[in-house]
PDB file of N, CA, C and O in Angstrom:
ATOM      1  N   MET A   1      70.211 221.182 197.806  1.00  0.00           N
ATOM      2  CA  MET A   1      70.845 222.327 198.390  1.00  0.00           C
ATOM      3  C   MET A   1      69.919 222.846 199.547  1.00  0.00           C
ATOM      4  O   MET A   1      68.760 223.179 199.298  1.00  0.00           O
ATOM      5  N   LEU A   2      70.399 222.907 200.714  1.00  0.00           N
ATOM      6  CA  LEU A   2      69.543 223.383 201.865  1.00  0.00           C
ATOM      7  C   LEU A   2      69.443 224.916 201.898  1.00  0.00           C
ATOM      8  O   LEU A   2      70.418 225.667 201.857  1.00  0.00           O
ATOM      9  N   HIS A   3      68.196 225.285 201.975  1.00  0.00           N
ATOM     10  CA  HIS A   3      67.980 226.786 202.062  1.00  0.00           C
ATOM     11  C   HIS A   3      68.627 227.555 200.886  1.00  0.00           C
ATOM     12  O   HIS A   3      69.327 228.554 201.059  1.00  0.00           O
ATOM     13  N   GLY A   4      68.362 227.053 199.756  1.00  0.00           N
ATOM     14  CA  GLY A   4      69.008 227.739 198.592  1.00  0.00           C
ATOM     15  C   GLY A   4      68.181 227.603 197.387  1.00  0.00           C
ATOM     16  O   GLY A   4      67.266 226.779 197.370  1.00  0.00           O
ATOM     17  N   ALA A   5      68.447 228.378 196.344  1.00  0.00           N
ATOM     18  CA  ALA A   5      67.794 228.319 195.165  1.00  0.00           C
ATOM     19  C   ALA A   5      68.689 227.908 194.042  1.00  0.00           C
ATOM     20  O   ALA A   5      69.847 228.323 193.998  1.00  0.00           O
ATOM     21  N   SER A   6      68.203 227.113 193.140  1.00  0.00           N
ATOM     22  CA  SER A   6      68.898 226.679 191.931  1.00  0.00           C
ATOM     23  C   SER A   6      68.229 227.143 190.678  1.00  0.00           C
ATOM     24  O   SER A   6      67.007 227.064 190.553  1.00  0.00           O
ATOM     25  N   LEU A   7      68.984 227.612 189.776  1.00  0.00           N
ATOM     26  CA  LEU A   7      68.409 228.181 188.621  1.00  0.00           C
ATOM     27  C   LEU A   7      69.122 227.506 187.396  1.00  0.00           C
ATOM     28  O   LEU A   7      70.346 227.420 187.305  1.00  0.00           O
ATOM     29  N   PHE A   8      68.229 227.033 186.457  1.00  0.00           N
ATOM     30  CA  PHE A   8      68.710 226.523 185.246  1.00  0.00           C
ATOM     31  C   PHE A   8      68.251 227.459 184.114  1.00  0.00           C
ATOM     32  O   PHE A   8      67.067 227.764 183.969  1.00  0.00           O
ATOM     33  N   ARG A   9      69.235 227.896 183.324  1.00  0.00           N
ATOM     34  CA  ARG A   9      68.869 228.893 182.259  1.00  0.00           C
ATOM     35  C   ARG A   9      69.822 228.728 181.109  1.00  0.00           C
ATOM     36  O   ARG A   9      70.925 228.196 181.237  1.00  0.00           O
ATOM     37  N   ASP A  10      69.324 229.233 179.914  1.00  0.00           N
ATOM     38  CA  ASP A  10      70.057 229.223 178.761  1.00  0.00           C
ATOM     39  C   ASP A  10      70.987 230.560 178.816  1.00  0.00           C
ATOM     40  O   ASP A  10      70.762 231.458 179.628  1.00  0.00           O
ATOM     41  N   PRO A  11      71.986 230.603 177.932  1.00  0.00           N
ATOM     42  CA  PRO A  11      72.864 231.749 177.916  1.00  0.00           C
ATOM     43  C   PRO A  11      72.158 233.160 177.663  1.00  0.00           C
ATOM     44  O   PRO A  11      72.696 234.211 178.013  1.00  0.00           O
ATOM     45  N   GLY A  12      70.932 233.108 177.037  1.00  0.00           N
ATOM     46  CA  GLY A  12      70.260 234.387 176.728  1.00  0.00           C
ATOM     47  C   GLY A  12      69.629 235.009 177.885  1.00  0.00           C
ATOM     48  O   GLY A  12      69.065 236.092 177.721  1.00  0.00           O
ATOM     49  N   HIS A  13      69.652 234.458 179.036  1.00  0.00           N
ATOM     50  CA  HIS A  13      68.955 235.063 180.262  1.00  0.00           C
ATOM     51  C   HIS A  13      69.899 235.560 181.287  1.00  0.00           C
ATOM     52  O   HIS A  13      69.622 235.473 182.483  1.00  0.00           O
ATOM     53  N   ILE A  14      71.074 236.111 180.834  1.00  0.00           N
ATOM     54  CA  ILE A  14      72.026 236.693 181.737  1.00  0.00           C
ATOM     55  C   ILE A  14      71.533 237.913 182.513  1.00  0.00           C
ATOM     56  O   ILE A  14      71.973 238.160 183.636  1.00  0.00           O
ATOM     57  N   TYR A  15      70.638 238.658 181.924  1.00  0.00           N
ATOM     58  CA  TYR A  15      70.190 239.870 182.541  1.00  0.00           C
ATOM     59  C   TYR A  15      69.432 239.648 183.892  1.00  0.00           C
ATOM     60  O   TYR A  15      69.202 240.597 184.641  1.00  0.00           O
ATOM     61  N   VAL A  16      69.068 238.425 184.167  1.00  0.00           N
ATOM     62  CA  VAL A  16      68.346 238.277 185.434  1.00  0.00           C
ATOM     63  C   VAL A  16      69.315 238.169 186.618  1.00  0.00           C
ATOM     64  O   VAL A  16      68.861 238.129 187.761  1.00  0.00           O
ATOM     65  N   ASN A  17      70.567 238.122 186.398  1.00  0.00           N
ATOM     66  CA  ASN A  17      71.534 238.034 187.506  1.00  0.00           C
ATOM     67  C   ASN A  17      71.425 239.139 188.527  1.00  0.00           C
ATOM     68  O   ASN A  17      71.569 238.873 189.720  1.00  0.00           O
ATOM     69  N   ASP A  18      71.180 240.349 188.121  1.00  0.00           N
ATOM     70  CA  ASP A  18      71.043 241.434 189.077  1.00  0.00           C
ATOM     71  C   ASP A  18      69.837 241.182 190.051  1.00  0.00           C
ATOM     72  O   ASP A  18      69.949 241.335 191.267  1.00  0.00           O
ATOM     73  N   GLU A  19      68.671 240.784 189.431  1.00  0.00           N
ATOM     74  CA  GLU A  19      67.474 240.544 190.359  1.00  0.00           C
ATOM     75  C   GLU A  19      67.804 239.357 191.259  1.00  0.00           C
ATOM     76  O   GLU A  19      67.449 239.389 192.437  1.00  0.00           O
ATOM     77  N   LEU A  20      68.484 238.284 190.748  1.00  0.00           N
ATOM     78  CA  LEU A  20      68.801 237.190 191.596  1.00  0.00           C
ATOM     79  C   LEU A  20      69.753 237.536 192.752  1.00  0.00           C
ATOM     80  O   LEU A  20      69.689 236.967 193.842  1.00  0.00           O
ATOM     81  N   ASP A  21      70.629 238.488 192.460  1.00  0.00           N
ATOM     82  CA  ASP A  21      71.553 238.949 193.508  1.00  0.00           C
ATOM     83  C   ASP A  21      70.761 239.680 194.604  1.00  0.00           C
ATOM     84  O   ASP A  21      71.057 239.515 195.788  1.00  0.00           O
ATOM     85  N   GLU A  22      69.750 240.492 194.218  1.00  0.00           N
ATOM     86  CA  GLU A  22      68.907 241.088 195.225  1.00  0.00           C
ATOM     87  C   GLU A  22      68.071 240.158 196.029  1.00  0.00           C
ATOM     88  O   GLU A  22      67.887 240.328 197.234  1.00  0.00           O
ATOM     89  N   ILE A  23      67.549 239.133 195.323  1.00  0.00           N
ATOM     90  CA  ILE A  23      66.819 238.032 196.081  1.00  0.00           C
ATOM     91  C   ILE A  23      67.743 237.358 197.112  1.00  0.00           C
ATOM     92  O   ILE A  23      67.346 237.098 198.248  1.00  0.00           O
ATOM     93  N   GLN A  24      68.949 237.091 196.695  1.00  0.00           N
ATOM     94  CA  GLN A  24      69.929 236.391 197.507  1.00  0.00           C
ATOM     95  C   GLN A  24      70.241 237.240 198.792  1.00  0.00           C
ATOM     96  O   GLN A  24      70.369 236.705 199.893  1.00  0.00           O
ATOM     97  N   LYS A  25      70.350 238.545 198.597  1.00  0.00           N
ATOM     98  CA  LYS A  25      70.606 239.425 199.764  1.00  0.00           C
ATOM     99  C   LYS A  25      69.453 239.540 200.600  1.00  0.00           C
ATOM    100  O   LYS A  25      69.595 239.418 201.816  1.00  0.00           O
ATOM    101  N   GLU A  26      68.247 239.775 200.063  1.00  0.00           N
ATOM    102  CA  GLU A  26      67.048 240.022 200.783  1.00  0.00           C
ATOM    103  C   GLU A  26      66.654 238.844 201.674  1.00  0.00           C
ATOM    104  O   GLU A  26      66.270 239.017 202.830  1.00  0.00           O
ATOM    105  N   PHE A  27      66.758 237.652 201.107  1.00  0.00           N
ATOM    106  CA  PHE A  27      66.288 236.448 201.699  1.00  0.00           C
ATOM    107  C   PHE A  27      67.384 235.657 202.420  1.00  0.00           C
ATOM    108  O   PHE A  27      67.134 234.665 203.106  1.00  0.00           O
ATOM    109  N   GLN A  28      68.610 236.152 202.225  1.00  0.00           N
ATOM    110  CA  GLN A  28      69.761 235.526 202.898  1.00  0.00           C
ATOM    111  C   GLN A  28      69.901 234.004 202.537  1.00  0.00           C
ATOM    112  O   GLN A  28      70.069 233.134 203.390  1.00  0.00           O
ATOM    113  N   ILE A  29      69.815 233.772 201.202  1.00  0.00           N
ATOM    114  CA  ILE A  29      69.954 232.405 200.765  1.00  0.00           C
ATOM    115  C   ILE A  29      71.073 232.373 199.744  1.00  0.00           C
ATOM    116  O   ILE A  29      71.502 233.405 199.228  1.00  0.00           O
ATOM    117  N   SER A  30      71.548 231.136 199.460  1.00  0.00           N
ATOM    118  CA  SER A  30      72.548 230.969 198.439  1.00  0.00           C
ATOM    119  C   SER A  30      71.801 230.762 197.140  1.00  0.00           C
ATOM    120  O   SER A  30      70.770 230.091 197.114  1.00  0.00           O
ATOM    121  N   VAL A  31      72.294 231.311 196.100  1.00  0.00           N
ATOM    122  CA  VAL A  31      71.669 231.055 194.771  1.00  0.00           C
ATOM    123  C   VAL A  31      72.763 230.413 193.796  1.00  0.00           C
ATOM    124  O   VAL A  31      73.847 230.940 193.546  1.00  0.00           O
ATOM    125  N   GLU A  32      72.343 229.274 193.319  1.00  0.00           N
ATOM    126  CA  GLU A  32      73.291 228.580 192.427  1.00  0.00           C
ATOM    127  C   GLU A  32      72.772 228.790 191.023  1.00  0.00           C
ATOM    128  O   GLU A  32      71.598 228.504 190.785  1.00  0.00           O
ATOM    129  N   ARG A  33      73.535 229.255 190.103  1.00  0.00           N
ATOM    130  CA  ARG A  33      73.171 229.457 188.744  1.00  0.00           C
ATOM    131  C   ARG A  33      73.864 228.331 187.914  1.00  0.00           C
ATOM    132  O   ARG A  33      75.065 228.079 188.008  1.00  0.00           O
ATOM    133  N   ARG A  34      73.024 227.704 187.122  1.00  0.00           N
ATOM    134  CA  ARG A  34      73.631 226.640 186.259  1.00  0.00           C
ATOM    135  C   ARG A  34      73.253 226.975 184.804  1.00  0.00           C
ATOM    136  O   ARG A  34      72.077 226.964 184.440  1.00  0.00           O
ATOM    137  N   LYS A  35      74.296 227.279 183.962  1.00  0.00           N
ATOM    138  CA  LYS A  35      74.155 227.566 182.583  1.00  0.00           C
ATOM    139  C   LYS A  35      74.070 226.325 181.823  1.00  0.00           C
ATOM    140  O   LYS A  35      74.943 225.464 181.936  1.00  0.00           O
ATOM    141  N   ILE A  36      73.025 226.183 181.024  1.00  0.00           N
ATOM    142  CA  ILE A  36      72.968 224.964 180.150  1.00  0.00           C
ATOM    143  C   ILE A  36      73.514 225.336 178.749  1.00  0.00           C
ATOM    144  O   ILE A  36      72.991 226.224 178.075  1.00  0.00           O
ATOM    145  N   THR A  37      74.519 224.665 178.368  1.00  0.00           N
ATOM    146  CA  THR A  37      75.203 225.082 177.075  1.00  0.00           C
ATOM    147  C   THR A  37      75.201 223.999 176.055  1.00  0.00           C
ATOM    148  O   THR A  37      75.488 224.277 174.890  1.00  0.00           O
ATOM    149  N   THR A  38      74.892 222.756 176.414  1.00  0.00           N
ATOM    150  CA  THR A  38      74.978 221.685 175.426  1.00  0.00           C
ATOM    151  C   THR A  38      73.542 220.974 175.332  1.00  0.00           C
ATOM    152  O   THR A  38      72.695 221.102 176.216  1.00  0.00           O
ATOM    153  N   LYS A  39      73.372 220.272 174.260  1.00  0.00           N
ATOM    154  CA  LYS A  39      72.184 219.493 174.095  1.00  0.00           C
ATOM    155  C   LYS A  39      72.075 218.454 175.195  1.00  0.00           C
ATOM    156  O   LYS A  39      71.012 218.253 175.783  1.00  0.00           O
ATOM    157  N   GLU A  40      73.203 217.793 175.463  1.00  0.00           N
ATOM    158  CA  GLU A  40      73.163 216.724 176.481  1.00  0.00           C
ATOM    159  C   GLU A  40      72.739 217.345 177.953  1.00  0.00           C
ATOM    160  O   GLU A  40      71.965 216.749 178.702  1.00  0.00           O
ATOM    161  N   GLU A  41      73.287 218.497 178.245  1.00  0.00           N
ATOM    162  CA  GLU A  41      72.850 219.129 179.508  1.00  0.00           C
ATOM    163  C   GLU A  41      71.376 219.417 179.509  1.00  0.00           C
ATOM    164  O   GLU A  41      70.708 219.191 180.518  1.00  0.00           O
ATOM    165  N   ALA A  42      70.848 219.905 178.417  1.00  0.00           N
ATOM    166  CA  ALA A  42      69.429 220.210 178.389  1.00  0.00           C
ATOM    167  C   ALA A  42      68.572 218.897 178.481  1.00  0.00           C
ATOM    168  O   ALA A  42      67.501 218.900 179.089  1.00  0.00           O
ATOM    169  N   GLN A  43      69.049 217.818 177.888  1.00  0.00           N
ATOM    170  CA  GLN A  43      68.326 216.498 177.919  1.00  0.00           C
ATOM    171  C   GLN A  43      68.398 215.983 179.341  1.00  0.00           C
ATOM    172  O   GLN A  43      67.455 215.331 179.791  1.00  0.00           O
ATOM    173  N   ASN A  44      69.460 216.241 180.060  1.00  0.00           N
ATOM    174  CA  ASN A  44      69.607 215.656 181.385  1.00  0.00           C
ATOM    175  C   ASN A  44      69.179 216.589 182.543  1.00  0.00           C
ATOM    176  O   ASN A  44      69.286 216.250 183.722  1.00  0.00           O
ATOM    177  N   ALA A  45      68.692 217.776 182.143  1.00  0.00           N
ATOM    178  CA  ALA A  45      68.250 218.775 183.210  1.00  0.00           C
ATOM    179  C   ALA A  45      67.007 218.187 184.004  1.00  0.00           C
ATOM    180  O   ALA A  45      66.191 217.447 183.454  1.00  0.00           O
ATOM    181  N   PRO A  46      66.922 218.558 185.301  1.00  0.00           N
ATOM    182  CA  PRO A  46      65.876 218.106 186.102  1.00  0.00           C
ATOM    183  C   PRO A  46      64.490 218.724 185.746  1.00  0.00           C
ATOM    184  O   PRO A  46      63.538 218.606 186.517  1.00  0.00           O
ATOM    185  N   THR A  47      64.405 219.347 184.625  1.00  0.00           N
ATOM    186  CA  THR A  47      63.122 220.041 184.280  1.00  0.00           C
ATOM    187  C   THR A  47      62.989 220.102 182.778  1.00  0.00           C
ATOM    188  O   THR A  47      64.006 220.164 182.088  1.00  0.00           O
ATOM    189  N   ALA A  48      61.786 220.087 182.237  1.00  0.00           N
ATOM    190  CA  ALA A  48      61.580 220.247 180.869  1.00  0.00           C
ATOM    191  C   ALA A  48      61.715 221.729 180.420  1.00  0.00           C
ATOM    192  O   ALA A  48      61.827 221.993 179.223  1.00  0.00           O
ATOM    193  N   PHE A  49      61.707 222.609 181.288  1.00  0.00           N
ATOM    194  CA  PHE A  49      61.817 224.052 180.901  1.00  0.00           C
ATOM    195  C   PHE A  49      63.358 224.465 181.016  1.00  0.00           C
ATOM    196  O   PHE A  49      63.828 224.954 182.043  1.00  0.00           O
ATOM    197  N   THR A  50      64.013 224.243 179.982  1.00  0.00           N
ATOM    198  CA  THR A  50      65.456 224.418 180.039  1.00  0.00           C
ATOM    199  C   THR A  50      65.899 225.874 179.695  1.00  0.00           C
ATOM    200  O   THR A  50      67.086 226.189 179.777  1.00  0.00           O
ATOM    201  N   THR A  51      64.979 226.719 179.326  1.00  0.00           N
ATOM    202  CA  THR A  51      65.354 228.110 179.151  1.00  0.00           C
ATOM    203  C   THR A  51      65.435 228.886 180.483  1.00  0.00           C
ATOM    204  O   THR A  51      66.227 229.820 180.618  1.00  0.00           O
ATOM    205  N   TYR A  52      64.606 228.485 181.459  1.00  0.00           N
ATOM    206  CA  TYR A  52      64.638 229.060 182.756  1.00  0.00           C
ATOM    207  C   TYR A  52      63.814 228.257 183.697  1.00  0.00           C
ATOM    208  O   TYR A  52      62.641 228.014 183.415  1.00  0.00           O
ATOM    209  N   SER A  53      64.373 227.815 184.834  1.00  0.00           N
ATOM    210  CA  SER A  53      63.699 227.066 185.843  1.00  0.00           C
ATOM    211  C   SER A  53      64.347 227.442 187.215  1.00  0.00           C
ATOM    212  O   SER A  53      65.564 227.547 187.362  1.00  0.00           O
ATOM    213  N   ALA A  54      63.458 227.627 188.172  1.00  0.00           N
ATOM    214  CA  ALA A  54      63.889 227.961 189.524  1.00  0.00           C
ATOM    215  C   ALA A  54      63.457 226.865 190.490  1.00  0.00           C
ATOM    216  O   ALA A  54      62.326 226.381 190.434  1.00  0.00           O
ATOM    217  N   PHE A  55      64.384 226.477 191.386  1.00  0.00           N
ATOM    218  CA  PHE A  55      64.056 225.475 192.407  1.00  0.00           C
ATOM    219  C   PHE A  55      64.433 226.121 193.742  1.00  0.00           C
ATOM    220  O   PHE A  55      65.349 226.940 193.827  1.00  0.00           O
ATOM    221  N   PHE A  56      63.694 225.722 194.780  1.00  0.00           N
ATOM    222  CA  PHE A  56      64.084 226.120 196.118  1.00  0.00           C
ATOM    223  C   PHE A  56      64.080 224.907 197.017  1.00  0.00           C
ATOM    224  O   PHE A  56      63.133 224.121 197.035  1.00  0.00           O
ATOM    225  N   ASN A  57      65.152 224.774 197.757  1.00  0.00           N
ATOM    226  CA  ASN A  57      65.314 223.455 198.521  1.00  0.00           C
ATOM    227  C   ASN A  57      64.999 222.231 197.820  1.00  0.00           C
ATOM    228  O   ASN A  57      64.393 221.302 198.355  1.00  0.00           O
ATOM    229  N   GLY A  58      65.430 222.225 196.556  1.00  0.00           N
ATOM    230  CA  GLY A  58      65.284 221.035 195.738  1.00  0.00           C
ATOM    231  C   GLY A  58      63.885 220.835 195.124  1.00  0.00           C
ATOM    232  O   GLY A  58      63.639 219.856 194.420  1.00  0.00           O
ATOM    233  N   LYS A  59      63.003 221.758 195.401  1.00  0.00           N
ATOM    234  CA  LYS A  59      61.643 221.719 194.822  1.00  0.00           C
ATOM    235  C   LYS A  59      61.490 222.738 193.673  1.00  0.00           C
ATOM    236  O   LYS A  59      61.980 223.863 193.768  1.00  0.00           O
ATOM    237  N   PHE A  60      60.825 222.343 192.622  1.00  0.00           N
ATOM    238  CA  PHE A  60      60.617 223.166 191.506  1.00  0.00           C
ATOM    239  C   PHE A  60      59.651 224.305 191.919  1.00  0.00           C
ATOM    240  O   PHE A  60      58.593 224.041 192.489  1.00  0.00           O
ATOM    241  N   LEU A  61      59.999 225.492 191.644  1.00  0.00           N
ATOM    242  CA  LEU A  61      59.197 226.684 191.982  1.00  0.00           C
ATOM    243  C   LEU A  61      58.480 227.156 190.695  1.00  0.00           C
ATOM    244  O   LEU A  61      57.250 227.190 190.651  1.00  0.00           O
ATOM    245  N   THR A  62      59.209 227.498 189.709  1.00  0.00           N
ATOM    246  CA  THR A  62      58.623 228.089 188.481  1.00  0.00           C
ATOM    247  C   THR A  62      59.552 228.017 187.300  1.00  0.00           C
ATOM    248  O   THR A  62      60.758 227.808 187.430  1.00  0.00           O
ATOM    249  N   HIS A  63      58.951 228.197 186.141  1.00  0.00           N
ATOM    250  CA  HIS A  63      59.663 228.354 184.907  1.00  0.00           C
ATOM    251  C   HIS A  63      59.689 229.781 184.434  1.00  0.00           C
ATOM    252  O   HIS A  63      60.284 230.093 183.403  1.00  0.00           O
ATOM    253  N   GLU A  64      59.033 230.664 185.197  1.00  0.00           N
ATOM    254  CA  GLU A  64      58.938 232.034 184.923  1.00  0.00           C
ATOM    255  C   GLU A  64      60.176 232.774 185.566  1.00  0.00           C
ATOM    256  O   GLU A  64      60.660 232.379 186.627  1.00  0.00           O
ATOM    257  N   ILE A  65      60.653 233.834 184.898  1.00  0.00           N
ATOM    258  CA  ILE A  65      61.784 234.621 185.366  1.00  0.00           C
ATOM    259  C   ILE A  65      61.361 235.271 186.696  1.00  0.00           C
ATOM    260  O   ILE A  65      60.319 235.925 186.754  1.00  0.00           O
ATOM    261  N   LEU A  66      62.144 235.101 187.742  1.00  0.00           N
ATOM    262  CA  LEU A  66      61.757 235.574 189.050  1.00  0.00           C
ATOM    263  C   LEU A  66      62.220 237.006 189.294  1.00  0.00           C
ATOM    264  O   LEU A  66      63.269 237.446 188.824  1.00  0.00           O
ATOM    265  N   ASN A  67      61.389 237.702 190.045  1.00  0.00           N
ATOM    266  CA  ASN A  67      61.748 238.979 190.651  1.00  0.00           C
ATOM    267  C   ASN A  67      61.455 238.884 192.140  1.00  0.00           C
ATOM    268  O   ASN A  67      60.955 237.867 192.621  1.00  0.00           O
ATOM    269  N   MET A  68      61.756 239.899 192.831  1.00  0.00           N
ATOM    270  CA  MET A  68      61.696 239.920 194.301  1.00  0.00           C
ATOM    271  C   MET A  68      60.232 239.630 194.783  1.00  0.00           C
ATOM    272  O   MET A  68      60.015 238.815 195.680  1.00  0.00           O
ATOM    273  N   LYS A  69      59.286 240.295 194.185  1.00  0.00           N
ATOM    274  CA  LYS A  69      57.905 240.087 194.584  1.00  0.00           C
ATOM    275  C   LYS A  69      57.396 238.686 194.263  1.00  0.00           C
ATOM    276  O   LYS A  69      56.724 238.063 195.085  1.00  0.00           O
ATOM    277  N   LYS A  70      57.722 238.179 193.042  1.00  0.00           N
ATOM    278  CA  LYS A  70      57.259 236.899 192.642  1.00  0.00           C
ATOM    279  C   LYS A  70      57.892 235.787 193.576  1.00  0.00           C
ATOM    280  O   LYS A  70      57.210 234.840 193.968  1.00  0.00           O
ATOM    281  N   PHE A  71      59.207 235.938 193.912  1.00  0.00           N
ATOM    282  CA  PHE A  71      59.874 234.906 194.742  1.00  0.00           C
ATOM    283  C   PHE A  71      59.241 234.908 196.107  1.00  0.00           C
ATOM    284  O   PHE A  71      58.990 233.833 196.653  1.00  0.00           O
ATOM    285  N   ASP A  72      58.958 236.095 196.708  1.00  0.00           N
ATOM    286  CA  ASP A  72      58.322 236.182 197.995  1.00  0.00           C
ATOM    287  C   ASP A  72      57.005 235.526 198.012  1.00  0.00           C
ATOM    288  O   ASP A  72      56.694 234.796 198.952  1.00  0.00           O
ATOM    289  N   ALA A  73      56.183 235.757 196.982  1.00  0.00           N
ATOM    290  CA  ALA A  73      54.874 235.103 196.835  1.00  0.00           C
ATOM    291  C   ALA A  73      54.899 233.607 196.731  1.00  0.00           C
ATOM    292  O   ALA A  73      54.116 232.884 197.347  1.00  0.00           O
ATOM    293  N   LEU A  74      55.903 233.148 195.864  1.00  0.00           N
ATOM    294  CA  LEU A  74      56.052 231.721 195.795  1.00  0.00           C
ATOM    295  C   LEU A  74      56.520 230.996 197.020  1.00  0.00           C
ATOM    296  O   LEU A  74      56.107 229.873 197.311  1.00  0.00           O
ATOM    297  N   LEU A  75      57.443 231.705 197.770  1.00  0.00           N
ATOM    298  CA  LEU A  75      57.909 231.198 199.007  1.00  0.00           C
ATOM    299  C   LEU A  75      56.788 231.112 200.012  1.00  0.00           C
ATOM    300  O   LEU A  75      56.641 230.067 200.645  1.00  0.00           O
ATOM    301  N   LYS A  76      56.003 232.123 200.198  1.00  0.00           N
ATOM    302  CA  LYS A  76      54.879 232.037 201.064  1.00  0.00           C
ATOM    303  C   LYS A  76      53.814 231.034 200.648  1.00  0.00           C
ATOM    304  O   LYS A  76      53.172 230.456 201.524  1.00  0.00           O
ATOM    305  N   LYS A  77      53.595 230.801 199.386  1.00  0.00           N
ATOM    306  CA  LYS A  77      52.648 229.772 198.814  1.00  0.00           C
ATOM    307  C   LYS A  77      53.179 228.436 199.180  1.00  0.00           C
ATOM    308  O   LYS A  77      52.408 227.552 199.554  1.00  0.00           O
ATOM    309  N   SER A  78      54.493 228.242 199.088  1.00  0.00           N
ATOM    310  CA  SER A  78      55.055 226.846 199.341  1.00  0.00           C
ATOM    311  C   SER A  78      55.174 226.590 200.866  1.00  0.00           C
ATOM    312  O   SER A  78      55.440 225.461 201.279  1.00  0.00           O
ATOM    313  N   GLY A  79      54.986 227.594 201.667  1.00  0.00           N
ATOM    314  CA  GLY A  79      55.042 227.315 203.097  1.00  0.00           C
ATOM    315  C   GLY A  79      56.526 227.310 203.646  1.00  0.00           C
ATOM    316  O   GLY A  79      56.744 226.915 204.792  1.00  0.00           O
ATOM    317  N   GLU A  80      57.463 227.715 202.887  1.00  0.00           N
ATOM    318  CA  GLU A  80      58.830 227.708 203.337  1.00  0.00           C
ATOM    319  C   GLU A  80      59.074 228.890 204.263  1.00  0.00           C
ATOM    320  O   GLU A  80      60.186 229.067 204.759  1.00  0.00           O
TER     321      GLU A  80
END
């Protein structure tokens, strides 16, 4: 996904949606949320961290839950 973030999370991490909405607005990017609900989806996920993983422009960013400050720091570090 060009200029966008992808998020893989289990159903227990629904509360992060508000923060992701703010990141989407602030950085003017699209955010794709993918909920993993089956064992097969978890086994075929592009990351070993199936409870929460964030990607930006197809590159893995973190397995930690993002907030605005953390996303900005990771973006600067990655050179995007």
